[in-house]
C-alpha angles and dihedrals in degrees: 000000000000130000095262092050093050090049092052092050092049092047090051089061101259133110131237117227133189116178104305093342122097141169127197146149102260091214088074094054106033115060093203091060096055094105096038129096117276114281124176127208126207108195139175137150088273105030137040126169138156122224132191091200116069091204093056091047092051092047090054092045090053091045092054092043089055096235101109 
């Protein structure tokens, strides 16, 4: 899955998962964030970080996935 495809999936309201690694827009999963600015979480068993920039989040996701 390339960067543009991941961005489209996330913007459609879904997450992208690969083994124990995932990326999502937290507004779609945390009810208290519905009216907040977009924030993206990259999460695995060994890593978890929140990003305000979708491109940074996707870059980190791809780095951790090993496909960058």
